[in-house]
gemmi code that builds the backbone of each chain (N, CA, C; Angstrom):
import gemmi

chains = {
    "A": [
        ("UNK", (102.112, 193.773, 111.866), (102.401, 192.351, 111.579), (101.532, 191.831, 110.442)),
        ("UNK", (100.245, 192.207, 110.520), (99.282, 191.746, 109.510), (99.702, 192.221, 108.111)),
        ("UNK", (100.097, 193.483, 108.044), (100.506, 194.051, 106.756), (101.754, 193.376, 106.217)),
        ("UNK", (102.710, 193.145, 107.138), (103.968, 192.498, 106.727), (103.667, 191.093, 106.189)),
        ("UNK", (102.772, 190.403, 106.882), (102.418, 189.031, 106.465), (101.737, 189.067, 105.096)),
        ("UNK", (100.806, 190.003, 104.955), (100.091, 190.143, 103.676), (101.069, 190.424, 102.539)),
        ("UNK", (102.066, 191.257, 102.850), (103.064, 191.599, 101.839), (103.858, 190.350, 101.427)),
        ("UNK", (104.235, 189.549, 102.426), (105.022, 188.336, 102.144), (104.244, 187.347, 101.263)),
        ("UNK", (102.930, 187.398, 101.348), (102.112, 186.459, 100.545), (102.269, 186.709, 99.045)),
        ("UNK", (102.798, 187.874, 98.697), (103.051, 188.188, 97.283), (104.078, 187.214, 96.696)),
        ("UNK", (104.887, 186.632, 97.580), (105.908, 185.674, 97.116), (105.286, 184.432, 96.462)),
        ("UNK", (104.032, 184.148, 96.803), (103.382, 182.915, 96.308), (102.842, 183.080, 94.886)),
        ("UNK", (102.720, 181.977, 94.152), (102.067, 182.051, 92.838), (100.608, 182.500, 92.985)),
        ("UNK", (100.105, 183.102, 91.958), (98.752, 183.655, 91.979), (97.702, 182.605, 92.390)),
        ("UNK", (97.823, 181.412, 91.825), (96.826, 180.368, 92.089), (96.770, 180.028, 93.581)),
        ("UNK", (97.944, 179.964, 94.209), (97.987, 179.647, 95.643), (97.360, 180.791, 96.442)),
        ("UNK", (97.696, 182.027, 96.046), (97.156, 183.194, 96.776), (95.634, 183.232, 96.683)),
        ("UNK", (95.128, 182.990, 95.483), (93.677, 183.035, 95.297), (92.981, 182.004, 96.187)),
        ("UNK", (93.626, 180.893, 96.344), (92.995, 179.785, 97.066), (93.176, 179.882, 98.584)),
        ("UNK", (94.381, 180.314, 99.014), (94.689, 180.177, 100.439), (95.018, 181.476, 101.188)),
        ("UNK", (95.280, 182.568, 100.468), (95.817, 183.763, 101.141), (94.941, 184.218, 102.318)),
        ("UNK", (93.650, 184.300, 102.075), (92.760, 184.798, 103.128), (92.792, 183.881, 104.358)),
        ("UNK", (92.766, 182.606, 104.074), (92.764, 181.609, 105.151), (94.099, 181.631, 105.920)),
        ("UNK", (95.203, 181.777, 105.172), (96.517, 181.826, 105.815), (96.604, 183.029, 106.741)),
        ("UNK", (96.093, 184.147, 106.277), (96.121, 185.372, 107.073), (95.305, 185.200, 108.356)),
        ("UNK", (94.170, 184.554, 108.207), (93.287, 184.317, 109.349), (93.986, 183.443, 110.398)),
        ("UNK", (94.628, 182.366, 109.926), (95.323, 181.451, 110.833), (96.498, 182.171, 111.496)),
        ("UNK", (97.216, 182.967, 110.707), (98.351, 183.722, 111.248), (97.875, 184.657, 112.363)),
        ("UNK", (96.792, 185.369, 112.110), (96.285, 186.317, 113.111), (95.838, 185.611, 114.381)),
        ("UNK", (95.212, 184.488, 114.197), (94.735, 183.724, 115.354), (95.929, 183.227, 116.187)),
        ("UNK", (96.943, 182.738, 115.472), (98.124, 182.209, 116.162), (98.875, 183.332, 116.877)),
        ("UNK", (99.010, 184.488, 116.234), (99.757, 185.570, 116.886), (98.965, 186.150, 118.059)),
        ("UNK", (97.632, 186.179, 117.926), (96.815, 186.681, 119.040), (96.910, 185.750, 120.253)),
        ("UNK", (96.920, 184.455, 119.987), (97.000, 183.463, 121.066), (98.328, 183.534, 121.814)),
        ("UNK", (99.386, 183.892, 121.083), (100.716, 183.878, 121.709), (101.142, 185.213, 122.276)),
        ("UNK", (100.294, 186.215, 122.158), (100.670, 187.565, 122.593), (101.104, 187.595, 124.060)),
        ("UNK", (100.468, 186.833, 124.893), (100.779, 186.843, 126.322), (102.121, 186.180, 126.639)),
        ("UNK", (102.687, 185.478, 125.675), (103.931, 184.736, 125.928), (105.164, 185.646, 126.031)),
        ("UNK", (105.057, 186.875, 125.579), (106.183, 187.809, 125.700), (106.925, 188.011, 124.388)),
        ("UNK", (107.899, 188.912, 124.425), (108.565, 189.312, 123.181), (109.455, 188.218, 122.598)),
        ("UNK", (110.043, 187.381, 123.462), (110.920, 186.311, 122.953), (110.093, 185.371, 122.065)),
        ("UNK", (108.919, 185.041, 122.552), (108.023, 184.173, 121.785), (107.663, 184.841, 120.456)),
        ("UNK", (107.363, 186.155, 120.545), (106.960, 186.893, 119.340), (108.056, 186.898, 118.286)),
        ("UNK", (109.302, 187.101, 118.741), (110.419, 187.124, 117.786), (110.571, 185.749, 117.141)),
        ("UNK", (110.525, 184.715, 117.961), (110.644, 183.337, 117.438), (109.532, 183.032, 116.447)),
        ("UNK", (108.322, 183.407, 116.847), (107.147, 183.151, 116.016), (107.286, 183.856, 114.661)),
        ("UNK", (107.694, 185.132, 114.721), (107.829, 185.907, 113.482), (108.890, 185.294, 112.566)),
        ("UNK", (110.035, 184.918, 113.145), (111.097, 184.323, 112.336), (110.635, 183.003, 111.702)),
        ("UNK", (109.928, 182.195, 112.515), (109.438, 180.908, 112.000), (108.438, 181.136, 110.868)),
        ("UNK", (107.590, 182.153, 111.039), (106.587, 182.440, 110.010), (107.247, 182.927, 108.711)),
        ("UNK", (108.252, 183.797, 108.865), (108.941, 184.305, 107.661), (109.631, 183.148, 106.941)),
        ("UNK", (110.319, 182.308, 107.716), (110.991, 181.137, 107.127), (109.996, 180.217, 106.436)),
        ("UNK", (108.864, 179.992, 107.120), (107.822, 179.122, 106.568), (107.240, 179.680, 105.280)),
        ("UNK", (107.058, 181.006, 105.258), (106.500, 181.643, 104.053), (107.476, 181.537, 102.880)),
        ("UNK", (108.752, 181.769, 103.160), (109.742, 181.697, 102.073), (109.829, 180.260, 101.541)),
        ("UNK", (109.931, 179.306, 102.478), (109.992, 177.888, 102.075), (108.725, 177.458, 101.354)),
        ("UNK", (107.575, 177.883, 101.904), (106.284, 177.508, 101.312), (106.119, 178.085, 99.913)),
        ("UNK", (106.571, 179.354, 99.752), (106.452, 179.995, 98.433), (107.352, 179.284, 97.415)),
        ("UNK", (108.563, 178.929, 97.859), (109.477, 178.220, 96.952), (108.858, 176.885, 96.520)),
        ("UNK", (108.268, 176.178, 97.486), (107.625, 174.891, 97.181), (106.452, 175.069, 96.224)),
        ("UNK", (105.666, 176.131, 96.458), (104.498, 176.383, 95.600), (104.934, 176.688, 94.167)),
        ("UNK", (106.022, 177.459, 94.022), (106.512, 177.757, 92.669), (107.030, 176.495, 91.993)),
        ("UNK", (107.767, 175.689, 92.749), (108.283, 174.435, 92.169), (107.139, 173.536, 91.714)),
        ("UNK", (106.108, 173.434, 92.579), (104.946, 172.599, 92.233), (104.244, 173.128, 90.985)),
        ("UNK", (104.098, 174.464, 90.908), (103.366, 175.013, 89.759), (104.178, 174.835, 88.477)),
        ("UNK", (105.526, 174.927, 88.586), (106.363, 174.711, 87.397), (106.295, 173.252, 86.936)),
        ("UNK", (106.380, 172.323, 87.912), (106.373, 170.913, 87.510), (105.003, 170.503, 86.985)),
        ("UNK", (103.935, 171.115, 87.527), (102.586, 170.816, 87.011), (102.456, 171.305, 85.572)),
        ("UNK", (103.110, 172.450, 85.282), (103.030, 172.996, 83.926), (103.781, 172.123, 82.934)),
        ("UNK", (104.791, 171.365, 83.428), (105.583, 170.523, 82.524), (104.905, 169.198, 82.203)),
        ("UNK", (103.888, 168.818, 82.995), (103.202, 167.542, 82.757), (102.460, 167.626, 81.428)),
        ("UNK", (102.694, 166.696, 80.490), (102.008, 166.773, 79.206), (100.507, 166.647, 79.378)),
        ("UNK", (99.770, 167.436, 78.579), (98.328, 167.465, 78.781), (97.594, 166.381, 77.992)),
        ("UNK", (98.316, 165.696, 77.042), (97.584, 164.705, 76.255), (97.188, 163.500, 77.111)),
        ("UNK", (96.153, 162.805, 76.677), (95.691, 161.668, 77.455), (96.657, 160.495, 77.271)),
        ("UNK", (96.700, 159.568, 78.260), (97.641, 158.463, 78.179), (97.372, 157.547, 76.981)),
        ("UNK", (98.415, 156.797, 76.614), (98.285, 155.888, 75.475), (97.213, 154.845, 75.745)),
        ("UNK", (96.527, 154.345, 74.679), (95.490, 153.336, 74.882), (96.071, 152.103, 75.584)),
        ("UNK", (95.326, 151.588, 76.524), (95.784, 150.385, 77.221), (96.650, 150.679, 78.438)),
        ("UNK", (97.102, 151.945, 78.592), (97.953, 152.284, 79.734), (97.100, 152.362, 81.006)),
        ("UNK", (97.604, 151.784, 82.087), (96.922, 151.965, 83.377), (97.971, 152.340, 84.415)),
        ("UNK", (97.587, 153.098, 85.435), (98.565, 153.511, 86.434), (99.241, 152.295, 87.079)),
        ("UNK", (100.531, 152.480, 87.360), (101.330, 151.385, 87.904), (100.727, 150.800, 89.181)),
        ("UNK", (100.325, 151.662, 90.101), (99.824, 151.159, 91.386), (98.502, 150.406, 91.221)),
        ("UNK", (97.735, 150.816, 90.213), (96.466, 150.140, 89.957), (96.736, 148.742, 89.370)),
        ("UNK", (97.697, 148.689, 88.443), (98.048, 147.402, 87.826), (98.576, 146.440, 88.886)),
        ("UNK", (99.383, 146.984, 89.795), (99.970, 146.132, 90.831), (98.888, 145.611, 91.786)),
        ("UNK", (97.935, 146.471, 92.114), (96.845, 146.066, 93.009), (96.006, 144.968, 92.354)),
        ("UNK", (95.774, 145.114, 91.055), (94.990, 144.105, 90.337), (95.736, 142.758, 90.322)),
        ("UNK", (97.044, 142.831, 90.056), (97.853, 141.601, 90.035), (97.824, 140.895, 91.389)),
        ("UNK", (97.834, 141.713, 92.450), (97.837, 141.127, 93.792), (96.538, 140.365, 94.051)),
        ("UNK", (95.423, 140.946, 93.652), (94.128, 140.274, 93.842), (94.117, 138.961, 93.051)),
        ("UNK", (94.577, 139.021, 91.802), (94.571, 137.810, 90.952), (95.472, 136.728, 91.542)),
        ("UNK", (96.652, 137.137, 92.049), (97.588, 136.175, 92.634), (96.992, 135.532, 93.880)),
        ("UNK", (96.284, 136.351, 94.665), (95.657, 135.840, 95.886), (94.577, 134.807, 95.573)),
        ("UNK", (93.767, 135.125, 94.571), (92.687, 134.205, 94.181), (93.290, 132.877, 93.709)),
        ("UNK", (94.330, 132.965, 92.878), (94.961, 131.746, 92.351), (95.533, 130.893, 93.492)),
        ("UNK", (96.199, 131.569, 94.460), (96.795, 130.842, 95.584), (95.715, 130.204, 96.452)),
        ("UNK", (94.587, 130.900, 96.592), (93.486, 130.392, 97.416), (92.867, 129.146, 96.765)),
        ("UNK", (92.665, 129.221, 95.462), (92.108, 128.079, 94.729), (93.043, 126.867, 94.866)),
        ("UNK", (94.324, 127.113, 94.740), (95.326, 126.044, 94.853), (95.292, 125.422, 96.256)),
        ("UNK", (95.185, 126.288, 97.275), (95.164, 125.796, 98.658), (93.928, 124.925, 98.906)),
        ("UNK", (92.781, 125.360, 98.394), (91.538, 124.601, 98.596), (91.634, 123.249, 97.876)),
        ("UNK", (92.173, 123.297, 96.648), (92.312, 122.057, 95.859), (93.198, 121.044, 96.585)),
        ("UNK", (94.138, 121.559, 97.387), (95.056, 120.671, 98.113), (94.646, 120.471, 99.580)),
        ("UNK", (93.396, 120.803, 99.885), (92.839, 120.642, 101.237), (93.642, 121.387, 102.311)),
        ("UNK", (94.265, 122.482, 101.920), (94.998, 123.297, 102.912), (94.049, 124.421, 103.365)),
        ("UNK", (93.084, 124.052, 104.210), (92.011, 124.993, 104.510), (92.455, 126.150, 105.410)),
        ("UNK", (93.389, 125.853, 106.302), (93.892, 126.922, 107.178), (94.590, 128.003, 106.343)),
        ("UNK", (95.426, 127.516, 105.403), (96.139, 128.453, 104.505), (95.128, 129.228, 103.628)),
        ("UNK", (94.095, 128.523, 103.197), (93.076, 129.170, 102.353), (92.382, 130.297, 103.124)),
        ("UNK", (92.185, 130.077, 104.417), (91.527, 131.090, 105.244), (92.412, 132.354, 105.355)),
        ("UNK", (93.708, 132.110, 105.572), (94.648, 133.239, 105.651), (94.659, 134.004, 104.320)),
        ("UNK", (94.711, 133.235, 103.232), (94.731, 133.857, 101.902), (93.441, 134.628, 101.626)),
        ("UNK", (92.359, 134.104, 102.143), (91.078, 134.769, 101.950), (91.079, 136.147, 102.629)),
        ("UNK", (91.661, 136.203, 103.828), (91.761, 137.502, 104.528), (92.634, 138.475, 103.736)),
        ("UNK", (93.742, 137.930, 103.203), (94.644, 138.779, 102.418), (93.948, 139.285, 101.157)),
        ("UNK", (93.143, 138.402, 100.599), (92.451, 138.761, 99.360), (91.451, 139.893, 99.617)),
        ("UNK", (90.778, 139.827, 100.766), (89.813, 140.861, 101.111), (90.530, 142.228, 101.231)),
        ("UNK", (91.702, 142.164, 101.852), (92.486, 143.393, 102.022), (92.942, 143.938, 100.657)),
        ("UNK", (93.378, 142.996, 99.800), (93.851, 143.397, 98.464), (92.712, 144.014, 97.648)),
        ("UNK", (91.521, 143.443, 97.792), (90.361, 143.995, 97.064), (89.996, 145.391, 97.573)),
        ("UNK", (90.156, 145.588, 98.865), (89.869, 146.901, 99.438), (90.848, 147.948, 98.877)),
        ("UNK", (92.132, 147.541, 98.789), (93.141, 148.417, 98.172), (92.729, 148.791, 96.763)),
        ("UNK", (92.320, 147.791, 96.036), (91.941, 147.984, 94.637), (90.742, 148.929, 94.532)),
        ("UNK", (89.791, 148.745, 95.455), (88.597, 149.586, 95.434), (88.976, 151.056, 95.664)),
        ("UNK", (89.887, 151.282, 96.646), (90.331, 152.648, 96.959), (91.027, 153.271, 95.744)),
        ("UNK", (91.859, 152.457, 95.073), (92.591, 152.974, 93.903), (91.647, 153.273, 92.744)),
        ("UNK", (90.639, 152.425, 92.590), (89.668, 152.689, 91.506), (88.905, 153.971, 91.785)),
        ("UNK", (88.621, 154.178, 93.065), (87.939, 155.405, 93.460), (88.812, 156.608, 93.088)),
        ("UNK", (90.116, 156.434, 93.278), (91.051, 157.521, 92.997), (91.150, 157.813, 91.493)),
        ("UNK", (91.258, 156.748, 90.700), (91.472, 156.946, 89.270), (90.183, 156.960, 88.444)),
        ("UNK", (89.077, 156.600, 89.060), (87.816, 156.547, 88.323), (87.719, 155.266, 87.524)),
        ("UNK", (86.674, 155.164, 86.728), (86.422, 153.919, 85.987), (87.042, 153.914, 84.594)),
        ("UNK", (87.852, 154.951, 84.303), (88.330, 155.098, 82.925), (89.254, 153.985, 82.466)),
        ("UNK", (89.793, 153.202, 83.405), (90.742, 152.175, 82.981), (90.113, 150.813, 82.740)),
        ("UNK", (88.839, 150.688, 83.025), (88.067, 149.510, 82.664), (88.703, 148.165, 82.992)),
        ("UNK", (89.115, 147.992, 84.245), (89.747, 146.734, 84.623), (88.723, 145.818, 85.280)),
        ("UNK", (88.852, 144.554, 85.014), (87.915, 143.602, 85.611), (88.664, 142.583, 86.446)),
        ("UNK", (88.231, 142.423, 87.677), (88.793, 141.371, 88.532), (87.626, 140.597, 89.115)),
    ],
    "B": [
        ("UNK", (103.115, 140.519, 104.318), (102.486, 140.820, 103.034), (102.987, 142.157, 102.489)),
        ("UNK", (103.311, 142.212, 101.210), (103.816, 143.429, 100.599), (102.661, 144.400, 100.362)),
        ("UNK", (102.922, 145.664, 100.563), (101.851, 146.638, 100.371), (101.746, 147.092, 98.928)),
        ("UNK", (100.563, 147.578, 98.604), (100.378, 148.199, 97.286), (101.257, 149.443, 97.246)),
        ("UNK", (101.927, 149.663, 96.123), (102.775, 150.850, 95.994), (101.889, 152.086, 95.938)),
        ("UNK", (102.223, 153.081, 96.718), (101.404, 154.279, 96.765), (102.175, 155.449, 96.162)),
        ("UNK", (101.503, 156.568, 96.051), (102.167, 157.739, 95.481), (103.394, 158.118, 96.282)),
        ("UNK", (103.290, 158.087, 97.604), (104.416, 158.554, 98.391), (105.386, 157.449, 98.700)),
        ("UNK", (104.924, 156.220, 98.838), (105.923, 155.233, 99.181), (106.358, 154.398, 97.987)),
        ("UNK", (106.312, 155.018, 96.802), (106.964, 154.419, 95.638), (108.427, 154.289, 96.025)),
        ("UNK", (109.027, 153.177, 95.750), (110.410, 152.896, 96.126), (110.629, 153.111, 97.624)),
        ("UNK", (109.588, 152.878, 98.431), (109.738, 152.911, 99.883), (109.965, 154.288, 100.472)),
        ("UNK", (109.640, 155.345, 99.735), (109.866, 156.695, 100.244), (108.808, 157.033, 101.293)),
        ("UNK", (109.230, 157.386, 102.515), (108.225, 157.681, 103.540), (107.591, 159.054, 103.356)),
        ("UNK", (106.468, 159.263, 104.052), (105.813, 160.574, 104.012), (106.671, 161.571, 104.783)),
        ("UNK", (106.573, 162.841, 104.421), (107.312, 163.850, 105.183), (106.628, 164.023, 106.544)),
        ("UNK", (107.358, 164.584, 107.510), (106.785, 164.731, 108.845), (105.542, 165.634, 108.861)),
        ("UNK", (105.578, 166.802, 108.197), (104.346, 167.618, 108.210), (103.135, 166.868, 107.643)),
        ("UNK", (103.341, 166.129, 106.561), (102.229, 165.393, 105.948), (101.711, 164.318, 106.900)),
        ("UNK", (102.630, 163.596, 107.512), (102.215, 162.540, 108.442), (101.435, 163.126, 109.625)),
        ("UNK", (101.913, 164.241, 110.146), (101.242, 164.864, 111.295), (99.857, 165.404, 110.911)),
        ("UNK", (99.757, 165.977, 109.727), (98.449, 166.498, 109.279), (97.460, 165.341, 109.101)),
        ("UNK", (97.907, 164.286, 108.444), (97.006, 163.144, 108.224), (96.580, 162.532, 109.563)),
        ("UNK", (97.537, 162.434, 110.490), (97.218, 161.853, 111.806), (96.207, 162.729, 112.538)),
        ("UNK", (96.401, 164.032, 112.443), (95.475, 164.944, 113.116), (94.070, 164.840, 112.522)),
        ("UNK", (93.998, 164.734, 111.203), (92.680, 164.670, 110.549), (92.030, 163.289, 110.683)),
        ("UNK", (92.814, 162.306, 111.098), (92.259, 160.948, 111.231), (91.163, 160.918, 112.301)),
        ("UNK", (91.289, 161.816, 113.276), (90.312, 161.832, 114.370), (88.999, 162.480, 113.915)),
        ("UNK", (89.103, 163.708, 113.431), (87.932, 164.390, 112.869), (88.391, 165.581, 112.034)),
        ("UNK", (87.506, 166.185, 111.231), (87.918, 167.335, 110.407), (88.386, 168.500, 111.283)),
        ("UNK", (89.312, 169.284, 110.745), (89.804, 170.438, 111.495), (90.067, 171.596, 110.535)),
        ("UNK", (90.005, 172.823, 111.066), (90.408, 173.974, 110.252), (91.887, 174.271, 110.520)),
        ("UNK", (92.429, 175.243, 109.781), (93.872, 175.511, 109.808), (94.491, 175.676, 111.182)),
        ("UNK", (93.935, 176.587, 111.991), (94.562, 176.841, 113.290), (94.411, 175.644, 114.231)),
        ("UNK", (93.270, 174.976, 114.138), (93.059, 173.769, 114.973), (94.092, 172.700, 114.618)),
        ("UNK", (94.465, 172.635, 113.348), (95.502, 171.677, 112.932), (96.847, 172.019, 113.579)),
        ("UNK", (97.207, 173.298, 113.557), (98.483, 173.727, 114.160), (98.516, 173.356, 115.647)),
        ("UNK", (97.421, 173.642, 116.343), (97.364, 173.348, 117.787), (97.425, 171.843, 118.048)),
        ("UNK", (96.683, 171.091, 117.256), (96.640, 169.640, 117.484), (97.991, 168.990, 117.171)),
        ("UNK", (98.654, 169.496, 116.140), (99.969, 168.953, 115.776), (100.984, 169.240, 116.888)),
        ("UNK", (100.862, 170.397, 117.490), (101.744, 170.741, 118.615), (101.513, 169.746, 119.758)),
        ("UNK", (100.250, 169.438, 119.975), (99.877, 168.500, 121.037), (100.353, 167.075, 120.707)),
        ("UNK", (100.111, 166.675, 119.460), (100.503, 165.330, 118.998), (102.007, 165.090, 119.139)),
        ("UNK", (102.769, 166.146, 118.857), (104.226, 166.004, 118.874), (104.802, 166.389, 120.239)),
        ("UNK", (103.969, 166.500, 121.237), (104.371, 166.879, 122.597), (105.157, 168.199, 122.588)),
        ("UNK", (104.713, 169.147, 121.793), (105.328, 170.474, 121.774), (106.566, 170.592, 120.896)),
        ("UNK", (106.969, 169.499, 120.271), (108.203, 169.511, 119.469), (107.998, 170.237, 118.131)),
        ("UNK", (106.822, 170.072, 117.553), (106.573, 170.683, 116.246), (105.511, 171.778, 116.361)),
        ("UNK", (105.937, 172.997, 115.982), (104.972, 174.093, 115.909), (105.010, 174.562, 114.449)),
        ("UNK", (104.037, 174.095, 113.692), (104.078, 174.303, 112.255), (103.751, 175.751, 111.885)),
        ("UNK", (104.536, 176.318, 110.992), (104.238, 177.685, 110.519), (103.114, 177.612, 109.486)),
        ("UNK", (102.479, 178.750, 109.246), (101.373, 178.744, 108.270), (101.878, 178.388, 106.866)),
        ("UNK", (103.100, 178.836, 106.538), (103.669, 178.522, 105.220), (103.829, 177.021, 105.017)),
        ("UNK", (104.366, 176.354, 106.035), (104.556, 174.904, 105.950), (103.207, 174.187, 105.910)),
        ("UNK", (102.287, 174.627, 106.778), (100.974, 173.983, 106.855), (100.234, 174.071, 105.514)),
        ("UNK", (100.163, 175.267, 104.952), (99.366, 175.402, 103.733), (100.055, 174.833, 102.499)),
        ("UNK", (101.388, 174.751, 102.554), (102.105, 174.067, 101.471), (101.738, 172.588, 101.453)),
        ("UNK", (101.734, 171.983, 102.648), (101.394, 170.557, 102.746), (99.922, 170.320, 102.422)),
        ("UNK", (99.055, 171.225, 102.898), (97.615, 171.068, 102.617), (97.341, 171.143, 101.112)),
        ("UNK", (98.046, 172.061, 100.435), (97.829, 172.200, 98.983), (98.169, 170.902, 98.258)),
        ("UNK", (99.330, 170.300, 98.633), (99.740, 169.058, 97.966), (98.766, 167.921, 98.265)),
        ("UNK", (98.306, 167.865, 99.512), (97.367, 166.798, 99.882), (96.031, 166.951, 99.149)),
        ("UNK", (95.625, 168.186, 98.940), (94.386, 168.432, 98.184), (94.551, 168.011, 96.728)),
        ("UNK", (95.705, 168.359, 96.150), (95.970, 168.003, 94.753), (95.984, 166.477, 94.589)),
        ("UNK", (96.584, 165.780, 95.556), (96.654, 164.313, 95.470), (95.342, 163.624, 95.832)),
        ("UNK", (94.398, 164.389, 96.359), (93.099, 163.810, 96.721), (93.126, 163.027, 98.027)),
        ("UNK", (94.086, 163.323, 98.884), (94.158, 162.622, 100.170), (93.297, 163.299, 101.231)),
        ("UNK", (93.062, 164.597, 101.028), (92.161, 165.337, 101.928), (91.199, 166.139, 101.064)),
        ("UNK", (90.118, 166.627, 101.696), (89.225, 167.533, 100.964), (88.870, 168.723, 101.842)),
        ("UNK", (88.531, 169.794, 101.181), (88.223, 171.033, 101.867), (86.716, 171.221, 101.829)),
        ("UNK", (86.168, 171.706, 102.915), (84.726, 171.968, 102.905), (84.420, 173.160, 103.798)),
        ("UNK", (83.260, 173.715, 103.623), (82.875, 174.887, 104.419), (82.161, 174.455, 105.677)),
        ("UNK", (82.606, 174.993, 106.796), (81.913, 174.707, 108.053), (80.623, 175.530, 108.077)),
        ("UNK", (79.557, 174.904, 108.517), (78.269, 175.608, 108.479), (78.113, 176.620, 109.613)),
        ("UNK", (78.516, 176.165, 110.809), (78.246, 176.999, 111.967), (79.557, 177.373, 112.658)),
        ("UNK", (80.102, 178.528, 112.306), (81.339, 178.941, 112.977), (81.469, 180.459, 112.914)),
        ("UNK", (82.051, 181.016, 113.967), (82.265, 182.455, 113.971), (83.698, 182.773, 113.557)),
        ("UNK", (84.533, 181.739, 113.508), (85.940, 181.975, 113.178), (86.220, 181.497, 111.751)),
        ("UNK", (86.995, 180.426, 111.615), (87.383, 180.024, 110.258), (86.301, 179.188, 109.580)),
        ("UNK", (86.070, 179.496, 108.321), (84.997, 178.819, 107.601), (85.461, 177.512, 106.958)),
        ("UNK", (86.710, 177.498, 106.471), (87.194, 176.329, 105.749), (87.745, 175.275, 106.703)),
        ("UNK", (87.416, 174.023, 106.408), (87.980, 172.936, 107.222), (88.426, 171.825, 106.280)),
        ("UNK", (89.185, 170.906, 106.804), (89.752, 169.823, 105.999), (89.399, 168.485, 106.623)),
        ("UNK", (89.180, 167.491, 105.745), (88.946, 166.143, 106.257), (89.663, 165.140, 105.367)),
        ("UNK", (89.930, 163.955, 105.948), (90.605, 162.889, 105.203), (89.641, 162.267, 104.202)),
        ("UNK", (90.156, 161.903, 103.035), (89.352, 161.103, 102.102), (89.683, 159.622, 102.379)),
        ("UNK", (88.967, 158.728, 101.724), (89.243, 157.292, 101.906), (90.675, 156.978, 101.464)),
        ("UNK", (91.109, 157.635, 100.394), (92.482, 157.421, 99.900), (93.499, 157.890, 100.939)),
        ("UNK", (93.255, 159.067, 101.503), (94.169, 159.597, 102.515), (94.254, 158.684, 103.723)),
        ("UNK", (93.111, 158.159, 104.125), (93.062, 157.257, 105.286), (93.884, 155.997, 105.003)),
        ("UNK", (93.747, 155.506, 103.791), (94.462, 154.287, 103.390), (95.983, 154.533, 103.380)),
        ("UNK", (96.380, 155.666, 102.866), (97.807, 155.999, 102.812), (98.377, 156.168, 104.220)),
        ("UNK", (97.577, 156.768, 105.097), (98.034, 156.927, 106.487), (98.221, 155.557, 107.130)),
        ("UNK", (97.241, 154.688, 106.885), (97.310, 153.322, 107.432), (98.586, 152.616, 106.949)),
        ("UNK", (98.872, 152.733, 105.660), (100.061, 152.084, 105.094), (101.340, 152.636, 105.722)),
        ("UNK", (101.373, 153.956, 105.906), (102.574, 154.564, 106.474), (102.750, 154.146, 107.933)),
        ("UNK", (101.651, 154.089, 108.683), (101.752, 153.684, 110.082), (102.179, 152.218, 110.189)),
        ("UNK", (101.695, 151.383, 109.269), (102.129, 149.970, 109.238), (103.630, 149.891, 108.979)),
        ("UNK", (104.078, 150.712, 108.029), (105.506, 150.717, 107.682), (106.348, 151.124, 108.905)),
        ("UNK", (105.868, 152.152, 109.618), (106.606, 152.631, 110.792), (106.606, 151.588, 111.904)),
        ("UNK", (105.458, 150.904, 112.041), (105.348, 149.872, 113.079), (106.351, 148.752, 112.791)),
        ("UNK", (106.421, 148.369, 111.532), (107.338, 147.306, 111.125), (108.785, 147.723, 111.406)),
        ("UNK", (109.096, 148.967, 111.063), (110.455, 149.479, 111.269), (110.789, 149.536, 112.759)),
        ("UNK", (109.824, 150.008, 113.573), (110.059, 150.102, 115.017), (110.300, 148.720, 115.621)),
        ("UNK", (109.494, 147.745, 115.171), (109.666, 146.376, 115.668), (111.069, 145.864, 115.360)),
        ("UNK", (111.488, 146.073, 114.101), (112.810, 145.605, 113.671), (113.901, 146.306, 114.482)),
        ("UNK", (113.707, 147.616, 114.709), (114.701, 148.385, 115.460), (114.835, 147.888, 116.889)),
        ("UNK", (113.682, 147.678, 117.551), (113.707, 147.201, 118.941), (114.330, 145.798, 119.028)),
        ("UNK", (114.000, 144.973, 118.047), (114.547, 143.598, 118.051), (116.070, 143.632, 117.942)),
        ("UNK", (116.572, 144.527, 117.117), (118.032, 144.615, 116.959), (118.704, 145.188, 118.199)),
        ("UNK", (118.045, 146.159, 118.816), (118.603, 146.713, 120.054), (118.674, 145.631, 121.128)),
        ("UNK", (117.613, 144.843, 121.188), (117.538, 143.769, 122.188), (118.630, 142.728, 121.920)),
        ("UNK", (118.787, 142.408, 120.636), (119.802, 141.417, 120.258), (121.202, 141.918, 120.613)),
        ("UNK", (121.431, 143.212, 120.400), (122.755, 143.779, 120.697), (123.016, 143.781, 122.199)),
        ("UNK", (121.946, 144.043, 122.987), (122.101, 144.046, 124.450), (122.405, 142.655, 124.977)),
        ("UNK", (121.844, 141.652, 124.297), (122.024, 140.261, 124.747), (123.446, 139.754, 124.501)),
        ("UNK", (124.166, 140.404, 123.606), (125.531, 139.936, 123.284), (126.522, 140.166, 124.424)),
    ],
}
model = gemmi.Model(1)
for chain_id, residues in chains.items():
    chain = gemmi.Chain(chain_id)
    for i, (resn, *xyz) in enumerate(residues, 1):
        res = gemmi.Residue()
        res.name, res.seqid = resn, gemmi.SeqId(i, " ")
        for name, pos in zip(("N", "CA", "C"), xyz):
            atom = gemmi.Atom()
            atom.name, atom.element = name, gemmi.Element(name[0])
            atom.pos, atom.b_iso = gemmi.Position(*pos), 0.0
            res.add_atom(atom)
        chain.add_residue(res)
    model.add_chain(chain)
structure = gemmi.Structure()
structure.add_model(model)
structure.setup_entities()
């Protein structure tokens, strides 16, 4: 079984094999050892599921590696920022504006709700900045 | 309140089931490959038994997107590599669970309304 599994791993792109092959084999062995007592029906099902998973997984890995290769390597145009980051920034700005308006109109209950929303929006923004780094230089 | 658009729910596209199950499993604590398979089986009440091909395909994508990270376990006799959620991954899981909660609420409300007719 181990040899057959190792052979099937050849279906994967080199980069995936280098990164995961050993670990996949280890998990496969552990799973097959755990299920040995379940009988031959379990073994046949397990083997078929593993073969199907390997074929599907290899196809997905090849598709991912091809699409990654098609992504242009040049840096984005000056002034460009990721869509989700721009949207998060707009949300924070809109929240602040609405909160200021509510306070100016003595709508303190509404201002409190908006303040909670603003905190959440800022947290979103912080997570996105962490993801994209500081290269986009946005100020809120 | 409208959510920030994320990588997976751009245009409202939900996470795939393997991805959702992996993120949910890692939300509790870091796990290695086989522990993930076992926990996912438990989480899904035995309905999902993920193959290694499916598991590592999903793990690879999550690593590339920065939703999870891989690290070496210090003290183990079995598998050395383990996975944990990043702050981004946790946030995406939260957004997806909110989306599902909203959908479930709407679904139950409609079922109730139909029964009342």
